[in-house]
PAMI-421712 format. One line per field, with one value per residue (C-alpha): residue in three letters; residue number from 1; x negated, y negated, z negated. Coordinates in nm, 3 decimals. Layout:
# PAMI-421712
resn: ALA, ...
resi: NUM, ...
c1: X, ...
c2: Y, ...
c3: Z, ...
//
This chain:
# PAMI-421712
resn: MET, PRO, LEU, ALA, TYR, LEU, ASP, THR, PRO, SER, GLY, ILE, SER, GLY, ASP, ILE, PHE, LEU, GLY, CYS, LEU, VAL, ASP, ALA, GLY, TRP, PRO, LEU, ALA, ALA, LEU, LYS, SER, ALA, VAL, GLU, LYS, LEU, ASN, LEU, PRO, GLN, GLY, SER, TRP, ARG, ILE, HIS, ALA, GLN, PRO, ALA, MET, GLN, GLY, GLY, ILE, ARG, ALA, THR, ARG, ILE, ARG, VAL, GLU, VAL, SER, GLU, GLN, ALA, THR, GLU, ARG, HIS, LEU, ALA, ASP, VAL, GLU, ALA, VAL, ILE, GLN, ALA, ALA, ARG, LEU, PRO, LEU, GLN, ILE, LYS, ARG, ARG, ALA, ILE, ALA, VAL, PHE, THR, ARG, LEU, ALA, ALA, VAL, GLU, ALA, ARG, ILE, HIS, GLY, ALA, ALA, LEU, HIS, ASP, VAL, HIS, PHE, HIS, GLU, VAL, GLY, GLY, LEU, ASP, ALA, ILE, ILE, ASP, ILE, VAL, GLY, VAL, CYS, ALA, GLY, LEU, HIS, GLU, LEU, SER, ILE, GLU, THR, LEU, TYR, ALA, SER, ALA, LEU, PRO, LEU, GLY, PRO, GLY, TRP, ALA, THR, SER, MET, HIS, GLY, ARG, ILE, PRO, LEU, PRO, ALA, PRO, ALA, THR, LEU, GLU, LEU, LEU, ALA, GLU, VAL, GLY, ALA, PRO, THR, VAL, PRO, ALA, PRO, GLY, PRO, GLY, GLU, LEU, VAL, THR, PRO, THR, GLY, ALA, ALA, LEU, LEU, ALA, GLU, LEU, ALA, ARG, PHE, ARG, GLN, PRO, GLU, MET, SER, LEU, THR, ARG, ILE, GLY, TYR, GLY, ALA, GLY, GLN, LYS, GLU, PHE, SER, TRP, PRO, ASN, VAL, ALA, ARG, LEU, TRP, LEU, GLY, GLU, LYS, ALA, ALA, GLU, LYS, ALA, GLN, PRO, PRO, THR, GLY, GLU, PRO, LEU, GLU, SER, LEU, VAL, VAL, LEU, GLU, THR, ASN, ILE, ASP, ASP, MET, ASN, PRO, GLU, LEU, TYR, GLY, PRO, ALA, GLN, ARG, SER, LEU, PHE, GLU, ALA, GLY, ALA, LEU, ASP, VAL, TRP, THR, THR, ALA, ILE, ALA, MET, LYS, LYS, ALA, ARG, PRO, GLY, THR, LEU, LEU, ARG, VAL, LEU, ALA, HIS, PRO, SER, ASP, GLU, SER, ARG, LEU, SER, ALA, LEU, LEU, LEU, ARG, GLU, THR, THR, THR, LEU, GLY, VAL, ARG, VAL, TYR, PRO, VAL, ARG, ARG, ARG, VAL, ALA, GLU, ARG, HIS, LEU, GLU, THR, ILE, ALA, THR, PRO, PHE, GLY, PRO, VAL, ARG, VAL, LYS, VAL, LYS, ARG, VAL, GLU, GLY, ALA, VAL, VAL, GLY, ALA, LYS, PRO, GLU, PHE, ASP, ASP, CYS, GLN, ALA, LEU, ALA, ASP, ALA, SER, GLY, ALA, PRO, LEU, GLN, SER, VAL, TYR, ALA, ALA, ALA, LEU, ALA, ALA, ALA, SER, PRO, LEU, VAL, ASN, GLN, SER, PRO, ASP, GLN, ASP, GLY, GLN, ARG, PRO, GLY, GLY, GLU, ARG, ALA
resi: 1, 2, 3, 4, 5, 6, 7, 8, 9, 10, 11, 12, 13, 14, 15, 16, 17, 18, 19, 20, 21, 22, 23, 24, 25, 26, 27, 28, 29, 30, 31, 32, 33, 34, 35, 36, 37, 38, 39, 40, 41, 42, 43, 44, 45, 46, 47, 48, 49, 50, 51, 52, 53, 54, 55, 56, 57, 58, 59, 60, 61, 62, 63, 64, 65, 66, 67, 68, 69, 70, 71, 72, 73, 74, 75, 76, 77, 78, 79, 80, 81, 82, 83, 84, 85, 86, 87, 88, 89, 90, 91, 92, 93, 94, 95, 96, 97, 98, 99, 100, 101, 102, 103, 104, 105, 106, 107, 108, 109, 110, 111, 112, 113, 114, 115, 116, 117, 118, 119, 120, 121, 122, 123, 124, 125, 126, 127, 128, 129, 130, 131, 132, 133, 134, 135, 136, 137, 138, 139, 140, 141, 142, 143, 144, 145, 146, 147, 148, 149, 150, 151, 152, 153, 154, 155, 156, 157, 158, 159, 160, 161, 162, 163, 164, 165, 166, 167, 168, 169, 170, 171, 172, 173, 174, 175, 176, 177, 178, 179, 180, 181, 182, 183, 184, 185, 186, 187, 188, 189, 190, 191, 192, 193, 194, 195, 196, 197, 198, 199, 200, 201, 202, 203, 204, 205, 206, 207, 208, 209, 210, 211, 212, 213, 214, 215, 216, 217, 218, 219, 220, 221, 222, 223, 224, 225, 226, 227, 228, 229, 230, 231, 232, 233, 234, 235, 236, 237, 238, 239, 240, 241, 242, 243, 244, 245, 246, 247, 248, 249, 250, 251, 252, 253, 254, 255, 256, 257, 258, 259, 260, 261, 262, 263, 264, 265, 266, 267, 268, 269, 270, 271, 272, 273, 274, 275, 276, 277, 278, 279, 280, 281, 282, 283, 284, 285, 286, 287, 288, 289, 290, 291, 292, 293, 294, 295, 296, 297, 298, 299, 300, 301, 302, 303, 304, 305, 306, 307, 308, 309, 310, 311, 312, 313, 314, 315, 316, 317, 318, 319, 320, 321, 322, 323, 324, 325, 326, 327, 328, 329, 330, 331, 332, 333, 334, 335, 336, 337, 338, 339, 340, 341, 342, 343, 344, 345, 346, 347, 348, 349, 350, 351, 352, 353, 354, 355, 356, 357, 358, 359, 360, 361, 362, 363, 364, 365, 366, 367, 368, 369, 370, 371, 372, 373, 374, 375, 376, 377, 378, 379, 380, 381, 382, 383, 384, 385, 386, 387, 388, 389, 390, 391, 392, 393, 394, 395, 396, 397, 398, 399, 400, 401, 402, 403, 404, 405, 406, 407, 408, 409, 410, 411, 412, 413
c1: -1.234, -1.203, -0.983, -0.899, -0.816, -0.627, -0.751, -0.443, -0.559, -0.353, -0.080, -0.025, 0.183, 0.165, -0.079, -0.345, -0.333, -0.427, -0.704, -0.847, -0.844, -0.983, -1.247, -1.347, -1.395, -1.140, -1.156, -0.930, -0.900, -0.772, -0.547, -0.396, -0.385, -0.177, 0.079, 0.092, 0.219, 0.529, 0.641, 0.721, 0.860, 0.585, 0.437, 0.639, 0.353, -0.022, -0.299, -0.538, -0.804, -1.058, -1.311, -1.185, -1.319, -1.172, -1.290, -1.655, -1.555, -1.580, -1.240, -1.049, -0.715, -0.524, -0.221, 0.083, 0.249, 0.607, 0.848, 1.184, 1.394, 1.566, 1.652, 1.884, 1.821, 1.970, 1.754, 1.856, 1.720, 1.356, 1.336, 1.447, 1.116, 0.927, 0.999, 0.951, 0.604, 0.308, 0.155, 0.052, 0.332, 0.186, 0.156, 0.524, 0.678, 0.475, 0.612, 0.975, 0.946, 0.845, 1.140, 1.365, 1.272, 1.336, 1.669, 1.794, 1.658, 1.847, 2.159, 2.154, 2.111, 2.416, 2.619, 2.625, 2.570, 2.275, 2.321, 2.530, 2.212, 2.044, 1.714, 1.678, 1.317, 1.157, 1.340, 1.179, 0.913, 0.613, 0.745, 0.755, 0.406, 0.266, 0.362, 0.357, -0.008, -0.099, 0.024, -0.218, -0.535, -0.524, -0.480, -0.730, -1.010, -0.889, -0.791, -0.562, -0.507, -0.444, -0.404, -0.327, -0.369, -0.110, 0.073, 0.047, 0.437, 0.505, 0.806, 0.974, 1.191, 1.171, 1.401, 1.590, 1.899, 2.087, 1.967, 1.740, 1.670, 1.469, 1.131, 0.997, 1.236, 1.495, 1.409, 1.033, 1.166, 1.356, 1.081, 0.805, 1.090, 1.163, 0.835, 0.732, 0.437, 0.258, 0.267, 0.075, 0.152, 0.050, -0.248, -0.005, 0.405, 0.496, 0.549, 0.261, 0.410, 0.634, 0.896, 0.696, 0.361, 0.584, 0.742, 0.421, 0.217, 0.579, 0.540, 0.194, -0.025, -0.046, -0.071, -0.391, -0.791, -0.955, -1.272, -1.446, -1.822, -1.800, -1.895, -1.760, -1.536, -1.275, -1.140, -0.784, -0.673, -0.344, -0.217, -0.140, -0.390, -0.415, -0.631, -0.771, -0.894, -0.553, -0.736, -0.678, -0.922, -1.007, -1.228, -1.347, -1.517, -1.510, -1.366, -1.630, -1.563, -1.590, -1.947, -2.217, -2.272, -2.578, -2.510, -2.420, -2.053, -1.768, -1.619, -1.349, -1.050, -0.813, -0.447, -0.110, 0.150, 0.547, 0.796, 1.194, 1.410, 1.706, 2.015, 2.279, 2.122, 2.189, 1.936, 1.910, 1.804, 1.457, 1.324, 1.388, 1.309, 0.969, 0.871, 0.984, 0.760, 0.416, 0.521, 0.493, 0.156, 0.217, -0.105, 0.121, 0.521, 0.579, 0.889, 0.950, 1.251, 1.330, 1.601, 1.776, 2.028, 2.368, 2.111, 2.183, 1.960, 1.723, 1.445, 1.128, 0.991, 0.647, 0.398, 0.077, -0.019, -0.273, -0.204, -0.161, 0.128, 0.309, 0.583, 0.650, 0.702, 0.894, 1.159, 1.160, 1.296, 1.496, 1.676, 1.631, 1.752, 2.004, 1.742, 1.806, 1.470, 1.118, 0.827, 0.472, 0.114, -0.232, -0.453, -0.813, -0.897, -1.222, -1.216, -1.444, -1.605, -1.442, -1.410, -1.315, -1.443, -1.276, -1.349, -1.295, -1.057, -0.938, -0.619, -0.769, -0.962, -0.831, -0.966, -1.068, -1.110, -1.432, -1.446, -1.814, -1.930, -2.286, -2.379, -2.275, -1.975, -1.721, -1.393, -1.297, -0.931, -0.748, -0.480, -0.144, -0.019, -0.271, -0.228, 0.164, 0.112, -0.097, 0.168, 0.382, 0.192, 0.063, 0.408, 0.134, 0.223, 0.165, -0.011, -0.240, -0.362, -0.422, -0.611, -0.839, -0.895, -0.977, -1.201, -1.381, -1.420, -1.602, -1.983, -1.912, -1.868, -2.197, -2.385, -2.639, -2.761, -3.133, -3.393, -3.305, -2.907, -2.881, -2.608, -2.708, -2.675, -2.773, -2.465, -2.523, -2.356
c2: 0.510, 0.249, 0.313, 0.148, 0.208, 0.029, 0.096, -0.054, -0.012, -0.312, -0.271, -0.451, -0.778, -0.948, -1.213, -0.976, -0.769, -1.139, -1.146, -0.813, -0.911, -1.220, -1.091, -0.811, -1.060, -1.137, -1.529, -1.748, -1.980, -1.673, -1.614, -1.928, -1.944, -1.625, -1.785, -2.108, -1.897, -1.863, -2.159, -2.259, -2.626, -2.867, -2.907, -2.629, -2.417, -2.412, -2.138, -2.179, -1.919, -1.957, -1.706, -1.568, -1.395, -1.067, -0.906, -0.995, -0.911, -1.181, -1.171, -1.395, -1.496, -1.615, -1.880, -1.982, -2.249, -2.342, -2.608, -2.510, -2.409, -2.072, -1.945, -1.618, -1.472, -1.188, -0.938, -1.102, -1.412, -1.284, -1.109, -1.391, -1.586, -1.299, -1.207, -1.594, -1.601, -1.628, -1.265, -0.941, -0.729, -0.459, -0.736, -0.847, -0.471, -0.373, -0.678, -0.616, -0.215, -0.360, -0.618, -0.348, -0.090, -0.384, -0.429, -0.076, -0.045, -0.337, -0.233, 0.110, -0.067, -0.301, -0.107, -0.316, -0.267, -0.318, -0.612, -0.786, -0.738, -1.100, -1.118, -1.321, -1.360, -1.162, -1.394, -1.694, -1.833, -1.716, -1.332, -1.356, -1.495, -1.275, -0.935, -1.064, -1.228, -0.831, -0.693, -0.960, -0.911, -0.516, -0.583, -0.819, -0.608, -0.330, -0.083, 0.158, 0.397, 0.264, 0.463, 0.385, 0.536, 0.579, 0.293, 0.193, 0.098, -0.011, -0.164, -0.505, -0.748, -1.001, -1.264, -1.263, -1.426, -1.139, -1.186, -1.023, -0.683, -0.390, -0.322, -0.170, -0.360, -0.152, -0.249, -0.129, 0.238, 0.302, 0.190, 0.423, 0.712, 0.687, 0.778, 1.026, 0.761, 0.879, 0.666, 0.664, 0.458, 0.065, -0.058, -0.255, -0.415, -0.663, -0.623, -0.510, -0.379, -0.606, -0.509, -0.669, -0.478, -0.189, -0.236, -0.309, 0.020, 0.273, 0.122, 0.123, 0.362, 0.688, 0.771, 0.991, 0.894, 0.973, 1.114, 0.801, 0.654, 0.322, -0.008, -0.293, -0.342, -0.670, -0.781, -0.935, -1.093, -1.160, -1.503, -1.362, -1.293, -0.973, -0.789, -0.635, -0.727, -0.794, -0.711, -0.485, -0.319, -0.259, 0.024, -0.026, 0.234, 0.505, 0.850, 1.125, 1.329, 1.109, 1.009, 1.066, 1.469, 1.640, 1.801, 2.104, 2.080, 1.842, 1.776, 2.053, 1.945, 2.181, 2.075, 2.226, 2.209, 2.188, 2.338, 2.401, 2.519, 2.282, 2.332, 2.105, 1.774, 1.464, 1.436, 1.025, 1.097, 1.285, 0.933, 0.758, 1.092, 1.107, 0.737, 0.857, 1.139, 0.895, 0.623, 0.895, 0.992, 1.269, 1.275, 1.430, 1.482, 1.680, 1.894, 2.191, 2.333, 2.692, 2.924, 3.021, 3.291, 3.326, 3.192, 2.864, 2.596, 2.435, 2.240, 2.344, 2.027, 2.023, 1.778, 1.802, 1.659, 1.636, 1.924, 1.648, 1.476, 1.864, 1.819, 1.439, 1.538, 1.864, 1.616, 1.372, 1.661, 1.809, 1.485, 1.317, 1.622, 1.907, 2.192, 2.426, 2.479, 2.427, 2.653, 2.593, 2.732, 2.600, 2.501, 2.427, 2.093, 2.015, 1.627, 1.409, 1.082, 0.755, 0.415, 0.102, -0.195, -0.520, -0.614, -0.939, -0.951, -1.253, -1.253, -1.208, -0.964, -0.589, -0.342, -0.049, 0.361, 0.435, 0.846, 1.011, 1.363, 1.460, 1.094, 1.023, 0.784, 1.004, 0.769, 0.388, 0.393, 0.025, 0.009, 0.001, -0.243, -0.512, -0.490, -0.522, -0.820, -1.000, -0.887, -1.060, -1.368, -1.444, -1.292, -1.107, -0.740, -0.471, -0.269, -0.602, -0.618, -0.258, -0.280, -0.558, -0.374, -0.054, -0.273, -0.436, -0.136, 0.081, -0.041, 0.125, 0.492, 0.692, 0.546, 0.729, 0.634, 0.553, 0.711, 0.507, 0.536, 0.236, 0.153, -0.159, -0.464, -0.358, -0.202, 0.112, 0.465
c3: 0.511, 0.259, -0.021, -0.365, -0.693, -0.891, -1.284, -1.521, -1.891, -1.965, -1.723, -1.402, -1.263, -0.899, -1.033, -1.214, -0.881, -0.685, -0.961, -0.865, -0.533, -0.517, -0.781, -0.516, -0.273, -0.062, -0.062, -0.223, 0.098, 0.241, 0.002, 0.050, 0.427, 0.425, 0.143, 0.423, 0.702, 0.488, 0.587, 0.243, 0.133, 0.169, -0.200, -0.337, -0.440, -0.564, -0.627, -0.892, -0.987, -1.262, -1.416, -1.783, -2.025, -2.185, -2.471, -2.350, -1.991, -1.694, -1.476, -1.213, -1.362, -1.046, -1.135, -0.921, -0.978, -0.797, -0.832, -0.771, -1.021, -1.110, -0.776, -0.683, -0.325, -0.188, -0.009, 0.378, 0.234, 0.119, 0.404, 0.678, 0.460, 0.560, 0.885, 0.983, 0.868, 1.086, 0.940, 1.077, 1.146, 0.908, 0.599, 0.671, 0.689, 0.368, 0.168, 0.312, 0.192, -0.175, -0.159, -0.059, -0.298, -0.610, -0.416, -0.415, -0.777, -0.870, -0.740, -0.880, -1.238, -1.203, -0.989, -0.702, -0.318, -0.165, 0.027, -0.264, -0.494, -0.563, -0.708, -1.034, -1.155, -0.855, -0.610, -0.645, -0.476, -0.723, -0.682, -0.303, -0.278, -0.516, -0.312, 0.015, -0.110, -0.266, 0.058, 0.291, 0.045, 0.090, 0.481, 0.509, 0.317, 0.519, 0.218, 0.387, 0.098, -0.218, -0.574, -0.931, -1.274, -1.511, -1.643, -1.995, -2.100, -2.475, -2.689, -2.737, -2.599, -2.313, -2.216, -1.841, -1.637, -1.812, -2.199, -2.415, -2.276, -2.392, -2.270, -2.030, -1.825, -1.693, -1.296, -1.433, -1.570, -1.248, -1.020, -1.187, -1.255, -0.876, -0.752, -1.069, -1.167, -1.472, -1.801, -2.133, -2.460, -2.444, -2.678, -2.799, -2.784, -2.480, -2.137, -1.964, -1.636, -1.473, -1.206, -0.967, -1.009, -1.072, -0.729, -0.589, -0.665, -0.603, -0.272, -0.204, -0.429, -0.486, -0.872, -0.914, -0.906, -0.565, -0.549, -0.409, -0.350, -0.526, -0.335, -0.579, -0.880, -0.898, -1.210, -1.245, -1.560, -1.735, -1.831, -2.214, -2.471, -2.671, -2.900, -2.645, -2.316, -2.083, -1.728, -1.447, -1.260, -0.839, -0.729, -0.418, -0.188, 0.041, 0.050, -0.077, 0.179, 0.462, 0.352, 0.654, 0.677, 0.766, 1.115, 0.966, 0.947, 0.898, 0.560, 0.433, 0.265, 0.075, 0.161, 0.143, 0.403, 0.346, 0.518, 0.578, 0.794, 0.891, 1.117, 0.943, 0.967, 1.145, 1.344, 1.333, 0.983, 1.085, 1.155, 0.807, 0.636, 0.810, 0.723, 0.356, 0.361, 0.494, 0.230, -0.010, 0.076, 0.333, 0.545, 0.872, 0.941, 1.215, 1.388, 1.575, 1.744, 1.640, 1.653, 1.335, 1.245, 1.432, 1.718, 1.576, 1.727, 1.465, 1.299, 1.158, 0.938, 0.816, 0.564, 0.528, 0.229, -0.103, -0.357, -0.603, -0.400, -0.381, -0.637, -0.536, -0.169, -0.241, -0.433, -0.163, 0.087, -0.109, -0.164, 0.171, 0.377, 0.383, 0.293, -0.022, -0.056, 0.099, 0.145, 0.016, 0.110, 0.105, 0.385, 0.489, 0.743, 0.858, 0.918, 1.146, 0.972, 1.096, 0.916, 1.061, 1.231, 1.333, 1.696, 1.885, 2.165, 2.385, 2.184, 1.834, 1.593, 1.603, 1.378, 1.533, 1.400, 1.467, 1.483, 1.456, 1.493, 1.341, 1.321, 1.697, 1.733, 1.982, 2.017, 1.897, 1.881, 1.834, 1.520, 1.657, 1.419, 1.500, 1.897, 1.835, 1.569, 1.842, 2.121, 1.930, 1.843, 2.173, 2.367, 2.618, 2.718, 2.419, 2.677, 2.789, 2.420, 2.327, 2.674, 2.547, 2.241, 2.413, 2.654, 2.337, 2.116, 2.407, 2.353, 1.991, 2.139, 2.215, 1.934, 1.734, 1.392, 1.393, 1.176, 0.870, 0.922, 1.070, 1.372, 1.629, 1.520, 1.124, 0.983, 0.772, 0.889
//
């Protein structure tokens, strides 16, 4: 399964993240194409990429130039721009989730209602391009899971629409505190983690270094010059536990289950709680109807997760549900090998999750969000798009690697 680890020795911003993605192999033309699909005013933006040397390290610097004056937008304004874009549904959902998280933090800082919050710096076209661009790059590089290192926070002051503010910016601190992100002292003063960078990682990343087999590294450079290399590094690779294994058994994972009994919560709240748990790193979330004390009907809510995510998910359960306690116990899980492949259908390309057991492909399941996006774009029934994707994926099933590990077509298993 493709995954990525964002190493941030000098912090992170939207443009540095874009530089990492482009340097890692996402074409600059693909970034510009994604931005074009936002339908922004003609001539209102330009994107440049150039090599940059940072302390002897070659990196890619992305510069986003916009022509609009300082603009204040509400969350609804930003949502409208993104929803109208001709982009896959998953990209739009992720980008809107990042801005929603930003808006919630701004509302908390300024003591305002969510719909009354107006974005200042992060509401400009450059911030919209940064956030949508990062979500598009992760999607097109087929990165399903993003991890991130601890973030360096340093002292200093910055100028905002509200005047001078201390660093780290209040929005940055709130975003990182919300997800329990780890921090380290910065190599020097200045704004190394911007609110845009913090929002992207708070929404999209898990803060730990995974075990992985590296395939390539992308370096993104910031706009500022420091006495140290102002770069972030995007490590791309595969999850170590999901590499091809000998036929003696499937990869074994050590996980935890978090569970709680609930009998006093509005059933409408389970959906949002489940969504929040998945976004915070849960591997699976499910409910079971149970009978509780005094013959009350109740719900057993269970979460499967990595041990490193236990604390964050437990806090989320206590915050987002009516429970007063969470039980935690270790479990082991055997998993089949799987990876993503992109197939062609009459409606457009669709990613397919290919399942392998003992080296042989035994299943191929289309990504639902890809099918939904193609159905929305074409007006075709979703079931027709899904059926076409299944048919196109069927030749992948029952393939076995040959003696040198190659699959038909030359791709390595």
